[in-house]
C-alpha positions as a Markdown table, in Angstrom:
| # | Residue | x | y | z |
|---|---|---|---|---|
| 1 | Unk | 69.5 | 294.7 | 99.1 |
| 2 | Unk | 72.9 | 294.0 | 100.9 |
| 3 | Unk | 71.0 | 292.3 | 103.9 |
| 4 | Unk | 69.0 | 290.1 | 101.4 |
| 5 | Unk | 72.2 | 289.1 | 99.4 |
| 6 | Unk | 73.9 | 288.1 | 102.7 |
| 7 | Unk | 71.0 | 285.7 | 103.5 |
| 8 | Unk | 71.4 | 283.4 | 100.4 |
| 9 | Unk | 73.8 | 280.5 | 100.1 |
| 10 | Unk | 75.1 | 281.3 | 96.7 |
| 11 | Unk | 78.1 | 283.6 | 96.6 |
| 12 | Unk | 77.6 | 286.8 | 94.7 |
| 13 | Unk | 80.4 | 289.1 | 93.6 |
| 14 | Unk | 80.1 | 292.3 | 91.5 |
| 15 | Unk | 83.1 | 293.4 | 89.8 |
| 16 | Unk | 83.8 | 296.7 | 87.8 |
| 17 | Unk | 84.5 | 296.4 | 84.0 |
| 18 | Unk | 87.8 | 298.1 | 84.3 |
| 19 | Unk | 90.2 | 295.4 | 83.3 |
| 20 | Unk | 93.4 | 295.9 | 85.3 |
| 21 | Unk | 95.9 | 293.4 | 84.1 |
| 22 | Unk | 97.2 | 291.1 | 85.5 |
| 23 | Unk | 94.8 | 291.0 | 88.4 |
| 24 | Unk | 91.6 | 291.7 | 86.4 |
| 25 | Unk | 88.6 | 293.6 | 87.4 |
| 26 | Unk | 88.2 | 295.0 | 91.0 |
| 27 | Unk | 85.6 | 293.6 | 93.4 |
| 28 | Unk | 83.1 | 296.3 | 94.5 |
| 29 | Unk | 80.7 | 294.0 | 96.3 |
| 30 | Unk | 80.7 | 290.4 | 97.7 |
| 31 | Unk | 78.2 | 288.9 | 99.9 |
| 32 | Unk | 79.0 | 286.7 | 103.0 |
| 33 | Unk | 78.7 | 283.3 | 101.3 |
| 34 | Unk | 81.2 | 284.4 | 98.4 |
| 35 | Unk | 83.5 | 285.6 | 101.2 |
| 36 | Unk | 83.3 | 282.2 | 103.0 |
| 37 | Unk | 83.7 | 280.2 | 99.9 |
| 38 | Unk | 87.0 | 282.1 | 99.2 |
| 39 | Unk | 88.2 | 282.3 | 102.6 |
| 40 | Unk | 88.7 | 286.1 | 103.1 |
| 41 | Unk | 86.9 | 288.3 | 105.6 |
| 42 | Unk | 83.9 | 290.0 | 104.1 |
| 43 | Unk | 85.3 | 293.4 | 104.8 |
| 44 | Unk | 88.3 | 292.5 | 102.8 |
| 45 | Unk | 86.5 | 291.6 | 99.7 |
| 46 | Unk | 85.8 | 295.1 | 98.2 |
| 47 | Unk | 89.7 | 295.6 | 98.3 |
| 48 | Unk | 90.3 | 292.4 | 96.2 |
| 49 | Unk | 90.7 | 291.8 | 92.5 |
| 50 | Unk | 89.2 | 288.9 | 90.6 |
| 51 | Unk | 92.7 | 287.7 | 90.1 |
| 52 | Unk | 93.3 | 287.3 | 93.8 |
| 53 | Unk | 91.0 | 284.2 | 93.9 |
| 54 | Unk | 90.0 | 283.2 | 90.3 |
| 55 | Unk | 91.8 | 280.4 | 88.8 |
| 56 | Unk | 95.1 | 282.0 | 87.6 |
| 57 | Unk | 95.4 | 279.8 | 84.4 |
| 58 | Unk | 91.8 | 281.0 | 83.3 |
| 59 | Unk | 91.9 | 284.6 | 84.3 |
| 60 | Unk | 93.3 | 286.0 | 81.0 |
| 61 | Unk | 90.8 | 283.9 | 79.1 |
| 62 | Unk | 87.9 | 285.3 | 81.2 |
| 63 | Unk | 89.1 | 289.1 | 80.9 |
| 64 | Unk | 89.5 | 288.7 | 77.1 |
| 65 | Unk | 85.9 | 287.7 | 76.9 |
| 66 | Unk | 84.4 | 290.3 | 79.3 |
| 67 | Unk | 83.6 | 292.8 | 76.5 |
| 68 | Unk | 81.7 | 290.1 | 74.6 |
| 69 | Unk | 79.7 | 289.3 | 77.8 |
| 70 | Unk | 78.9 | 293.0 | 78.3 |
| 71 | Unk | 77.4 | 293.2 | 74.9 |
| 72 | Unk | 74.9 | 290.3 | 75.4 |
| 73 | Unk | 71.8 | 290.2 | 77.5 |
| 74 | Unk | 72.4 | 286.7 | 78.8 |
| 75 | Unk | 73.8 | 284.7 | 81.7 |
| 76 | Unk | 76.8 | 282.7 | 81.0 |
| 77 | Unk | 77.7 | 279.5 | 83.0 |
| 78 | Unk | 81.1 | 277.9 | 83.7 |
| 79 | Unk | 83.0 | 275.6 | 86.1 |
| 80 | Unk | 86.2 | 277.4 | 87.4 |
| 81 | Unk | 88.6 | 277.0 | 90.2 |
| 82 | Unk | 89.0 | 279.6 | 93.1 |
| 83 | Unk | 92.2 | 279.7 | 94.9 |
| 84 | Unk | 91.2 | 280.1 | 98.5 |
| 85 | Unk | 93.1 | 282.4 | 101.0 |
| 86 | Unk | 94.8 | 279.3 | 102.3 |
| 87 | Unk | 96.1 | 278.2 | 98.8 |
| 88 | Unk | 93.6 | 275.5 | 98.3 |
| 89 | Unk | 92.0 | 275.1 | 95.1 |
| 90 | Unk | 88.1 | 274.3 | 94.8 |
| 91 | Unk | 86.1 | 274.1 | 91.6 |
| 92 | Unk | 82.8 | 276.1 | 91.7 |
| 93 | Unk | 80.0 | 276.5 | 89.4 |
| 94 | Unk | 79.9 | 280.2 | 88.3 |
| 95 | Unk | 77.5 | 282.4 | 86.4 |
| 96 | Unk | 78.3 | 285.8 | 85.0 |
| 97 | Unk | 76.3 | 288.6 | 83.3 |
| 98 | Unk | 76.7 | 292.2 | 82.6 |
| 99 | Unk | 74.8 | 294.8 | 84.5 |
| 100 | Unk | 74.8 | 297.8 | 82.1 |
| 101 | Unk | 74.9 | 301.2 | 83.5 |
| 102 | Unk | 75.0 | 300.0 | 87.0 |
| 103 | Unk | 78.0 | 302.3 | 87.9 |
| 104 | Unk | 77.4 | 305.1 | 85.6 |
| 105 | Unk | 76.1 | 305.5 | 81.9 |
| 106 | Unk | 79.6 | 304.4 | 80.4 |
| 107 | Unk | 80.7 | 301.6 | 82.7 |
| 108 | Unk | 79.4 | 298.2 | 83.2 |
| 109 | Unk | 79.6 | 295.9 | 86.1 |
| 110 | Unk | 79.5 | 292.2 | 86.0 |
| 111 | Unk | 77.5 | 290.1 | 88.4 |
| 112 | Unk | 79.1 | 286.6 | 89.2 |
| 113 | Unk | 77.4 | 284.0 | 91.3 |
| 114 | Unk | 79.2 | 280.9 | 92.6 |
| 115 | Unk | 78.2 | 277.7 | 94.3 |
| 116 | Unk | 79.9 | 274.5 | 95.2 |
| 117 | Unk | 79.7 | 271.6 | 92.6 |
């Protein structure tokens, strides 16, 4: 599936549901498009946290709502800024949904997609 996800133009990021403040959830997967949109090398993405590139003024708001997202079987949409590796801000269209049991029976992952506006 990694090869397939690296062929699409939408960014795909999977984060763990362990909410490590202040940087938020840890990235466990990012496809090539996500890394390019954010400006980090693909191999560095699994060592990043959502707070390393998600709009810092909106991060706490998102983290506080992740438990509610985990309980619902739907995709949420939003427009949020990323802070690229060079410090530039860019607004992207995001989706987020929970992937229950994707790591183990107790922990959720969140699948996030992004695309330019």
